[in-house]
C-alpha positions as CSV (number, residue, x, y, z in Angstrom):
1,M,-23.3,-2.6,13.5
2,R,-20.2,-2.4,15.5
3,N,-18.7,1.1,15.7
4,N,-16.6,1.4,18.9
5,V,-13.0,2.3,18.3
6,L,-10.2,2.9,20.8
7,I,-7.3,5.1,19.6
8,I,-4.1,4.8,21.7
9,E,-1.9,7.7,20.6
10,D,0.3,10.1,22.5
11,D,0.3,12.7,19.8
12,K,-2.8,14.7,20.9
13,E,-3.1,16.7,17.7
14,L,-3.2,13.5,15.5
15,A,-5.4,11.7,18.0
16,H,-8.0,14.5,18.1
17,T,-7.9,14.8,14.3
18,L,-8.7,11.1,13.9
19,K,-11.2,11.1,16.7
20,D,-13.1,14.1,15.3
21,F,-13.1,12.7,11.7
22,F,-14.2,9.2,12.8
23,E,-17.0,10.6,15.0
24,E,-18.2,12.7,12.1
25,N,-18.5,9.4,10.2
26,T,-20.6,7.5,12.7
27,L,-17.9,5.9,14.8
28,R,-17.9,6.1,18.6
29,V,-14.3,6.8,19.7
30,W,-12.3,6.7,22.9
31,H,-8.8,8.1,23.1
32,A,-5.9,7.2,25.4
33,A,-2.6,9.0,25.5
34,S,-0.5,6.2,27.0
35,G,-0.2,2.4,27.0
36,E,-1.5,2.1,30.5
37,E,-4.5,4.3,29.9
38,G,-5.2,2.4,26.7
39,L,-5.2,-0.9,28.4
40,S,-7.5,0.5,31.1
41,L,-10.0,1.7,28.5
42,Y,-9.7,-1.5,26.6
43,H,-10.7,-3.5,29.6
44,K,-13.5,-1.1,30.6
45,E,-15.1,-0.3,27.2
46,K,-14.4,-3.5,25.2
47,P,-13.9,-1.7,21.8
48,D,-14.6,-3.4,18.5
49,L,-11.3,-2.2,17.1
50,I,-8.1,-0.6,18.3
51,V,-5.8,1.9,16.5
52,L,-2.4,1.6,18.4
53,D,0.7,3.8,18.1
54,V,4.0,2.0,18.5
55,I,5.9,4.6,20.4
56,L,4.1,5.4,23.6
57,P,5.2,6.7,27.0
58,H,6.1,4.0,29.7
59,K,4.5,1.0,27.9
60,S,5.1,0.6,24.1
61,G,2.5,-0.4,21.6
62,F,4.3,-3.8,21.3
63,D,3.8,-4.2,25.1
64,V,0.1,-3.2,24.8
65,I,-0.7,-5.6,21.9
66,A,1.2,-8.4,23.6
67,E,-0.9,-8.0,26.8
68,I,-4.2,-7.8,24.8
69,R,-3.4,-10.8,22.7
70,D,-2.7,-13.0,25.7
71,K,-6.4,-13.1,26.2
72,D,-8.0,-11.7,23.0
73,I,-7.2,-12.8,19.5
74,A,-10.4,-11.5,17.9
75,T,-10.3,-7.7,18.3
76,P,-8.7,-6.1,15.2
77,I,-5.6,-4.0,16.1
78,I,-4.1,-1.6,13.5
79,M,-0.6,-0.5,14.5
80,M,0.8,2.8,13.3
81,T,4.2,4.5,13.6
82,G,6.2,7.4,12.4
83,T,9.7,6.0,13.0
84,E,9.5,2.2,13.7
85,F,8.7,1.1,10.1
86,D,11.8,-1.1,9.4
87,E,11.3,-4.7,8.4
88,N,12.0,-6.1,11.9
89,S,9.4,-3.7,13.5
90,Q,6.8,-4.6,10.9
91,V,7.4,-8.3,11.4
92,K,7.2,-7.9,15.2
93,G,3.9,-6.1,14.9
94,F,2.4,-8.8,12.7
95,K,3.8,-11.6,14.9
96,H,2.1,-10.0,17.9
97,G,-1.2,-10.2,16.0
98,A,-1.7,-6.8,14.3
99,I,-4.1,-6.8,11.4
100,N,-2.2,-4.1,9.7
101,Y,1.0,-2.0,10.4
102,V,0.9,1.4,8.8
103,Q,3.3,4.3,8.5
104,K,2.5,7.9,9.4
105,P,1.5,10.4,8.2
106,I,-1.9,8.8,8.3
107,L,-4.6,9.6,5.7
108,P,-7.8,9.7,7.9
109,Q,-10.0,8.7,4.9
110,V,-7.9,5.6,4.1
111,L,-7.8,4.5,7.8
112,L,-11.5,5.1,8.2
113,A,-12.2,2.9,5.1
114,Q,-10.2,0.1,6.5
115,I,-11.8,0.4,9.9
116,K,-15.3,0.4,8.5
117,N,-14.5,-2.6,6.3
118,L,-13.2,-4.6,9.4
119,L,-16.3,-3.6,11.5
120,A,-18.9,-4.3,8.8
121,L,-19.1,-8.0,9.7
122,P,-21.0,-9.3,12.7
123,P,-18.7,-10.6,15.4
124,D,-19.9,-14.2,15.0
125,L,-19.2,-14.3,11.3
126,L,-15.9,-13.7,9.6
127,Q,-15.8,-13.2,5.9
128,Y,-13.0,-12.8,3.4
129,K,-13.3,-12.0,-0.3
130,I,-10.4,-13.4,-2.4
131,G,-10.7,-12.8,-6.1
132,G,-14.2,-13.8,-7.0
133,M,-14.5,-16.3,-4.0
134,T,-16.2,-15.6,-0.7
135,I,-15.0,-17.4,2.4
136,R,-17.2,-17.4,5.5
137,L,-15.9,-18.7,8.8
138,H,-18.4,-20.0,11.4
139,A,-17.8,-21.5,14.8
140,Q,-17.2,-25.0,13.5
141,Y,-17.4,-24.9,9.7
142,V,-16.1,-22.9,6.8
143,E,-18.0,-21.9,3.6
144,F,-16.3,-21.5,0.2
145,D,-19.0,-19.7,-1.8
146,A,-21.9,-22.0,-1.3
147,K,-20.1,-25.2,-0.2
148,S,-19.4,-25.8,3.5
149,Y,-16.8,-28.0,5.2
150,K,-16.8,-29.0,8.9
151,L,-13.8,-28.1,10.9
152,R,-13.0,-27.9,14.6
153,E,-13.2,-24.6,16.5
154,K,-9.5,-24.2,16.8
155,D,-9.0,-25.1,13.1
156,I,-11.4,-22.2,12.3
157,Q,-9.4,-19.8,14.5
158,I,-6.1,-20.8,12.9
159,L,-7.6,-20.4,9.4
160,S,-9.0,-17.0,10.3
161,F,-5.7,-15.9,11.8
162,L,-3.8,-16.9,8.6
163,L,-6.4,-15.4,6.2
164,A,-6.2,-12.1,8.0
165,R,-2.5,-12.2,7.5
166,R,-2.4,-13.5,4.0
167,N,1.1,-13.6,2.4
168,Q,2.7,-13.0,5.8
169,A,4.8,-15.4,7.8
170,V,3.3,-16.5,11.1
171,D,5.4,-18.2,13.7
172,R,4.3,-21.5,15.2
173,E,4.8,-20.1,18.6
174,I,2.5,-17.2,17.8
175,L,-0.3,-19.6,16.7
176,L,0.2,-21.7,19.8
177,K,0.0,-18.7,22.1
178,Q,-2.9,-17.1,20.3
179,I,-5.0,-20.2,19.8
180,W,-4.1,-22.5,22.7
181,K,-2.9,-19.7,25.0
182,D,0.1,-21.9,25.6
183,D,3.2,-22.2,23.4
184,R,4.8,-25.1,25.2
185,T,6.0,-27.9,23.0
186,Y,3.3,-30.5,23.9
187,N,0.7,-28.5,22.0
188,N,2.7,-28.9,18.8
189,S,1.0,-32.1,17.8
190,Q,-2.4,-30.4,18.1
191,L,-1.2,-27.6,15.8
192,D,0.1,-30.2,13.3
193,S,-3.2,-32.0,13.3
194,A,-5.2,-28.8,12.8
195,M,-3.0,-27.8,9.9
196,S,-3.5,-31.2,8.3
197,R,-7.3,-30.8,8.5
198,I,-7.2,-27.3,7.1
199,R,-4.9,-28.3,4.3
200,K,-7.2,-31.1,3.3
201,V,-10.0,-28.6,2.8
202,L,-7.8,-26.2,0.9
203,E,-6.7,-28.9,-1.5
204,K,-10.0,-28.4,-3.2
205,Y,-9.1,-24.7,-3.8
206,P,-5.7,-24.6,-5.4
207,A,-5.7,-20.8,-5.5
208,L,-5.1,-21.0,-1.7
209,A,-2.2,-22.8,0.0
210,I,-0.6,-22.9,3.4
211,H,3.2,-23.2,3.1
212,T,5.5,-24.4,5.9
213,I,8.4,-22.1,6.5
214,Y,11.2,-24.1,7.8
215,G,12.3,-23.1,11.3
216,S,9.6,-20.5,11.6
217,G,6.0,-21.3,10.9
218,Y,3.4,-20.9,8.2
219,M,2.2,-18.6,5.4
220,L,-1.1,-18.7,3.7
221,T,-0.8,-17.5,0.1
222,D,-3.2,-16.8,-2.7
223,K,-2.6,-17.0,-6.5
224,I,-5.5,-14.9,-7.4
């Protein structure tokens, strides 16, 4: 089971409270008090999950997540803040690839439950439960309950990215940068083709749909 967590938080009292509580509950935890230290520990320790404060000295949480997401779209990152919780800040966090964006004060028990849920799956299998349906994503195919459909690797990455951000708008540029590592316009046709293949599968499951948001990107919604 994966259990390695990096906390990047300059409030030492909060960080130590979370670290002690998480370690009492079987997690292995590193703590960094600045963005630079956090990035250094991230590269050195390769944590399974990151809890990231928004307001940090010298390098903000947004800077940190942007640098990580340039090369790594898989590691779950939970952002937290005491002050930057307006709509624009939340949207910015999700656009950068945060799996959640939470407001302080933090309830350690709630945060631990979310962390353990995210870490419970093996790294080579992503699973989502939506209503009574189980969706499992493998390298080149997706399972809806017991029925599987072949998709390309980048299709799976896109579907996973959207499922993890269900009911949230995701910009095309973010998908291009996260999946292809390149948001230049010539990759747009590849993204369009991938969306077409994914939507063809989802047509069989009307509870799920990917909507195009004009001038922005996409949103995967569920009606369950």
